C-alpha positions, 0 to 999 in steps of 0.5 A: 127968615124971609121965605122969598129967599129961603132955600131948603135941600132936598131929601134925597135924589129921588126927591129932586126927580120927582120935583122936576118931573112935576114941573116945580121950579129948581135951583142950583148952586155949583161949587164955585157960585156966590149963590143959587140960580134958576135953572131949567131941568129936565129928567132923562129915562136914566134919571139923570137930569139936563141942567140949563143954567141962566144963558150967562152963567154956564153951558148946559150938562148933565147931573147925576147923583154926585150933584144931589147936594147942589139942588135946592127948591124954595120954601 
């Protein structure tokens, strides 16, 4: 596999939060999306994540643990 196109899931919700806290790139794949999209993610104090998808994709929304399996990072 080409490492530039390999996306891997996070081990835990806390790992997603730590990745965002560190300012690293985060990707998200909504249920009906064909591929992952690079998002702007901000961590709230309550542990939820504010997701800002690319401007042409969707409106901003708040993600919680229920969205965990949709977050990815590049290998």
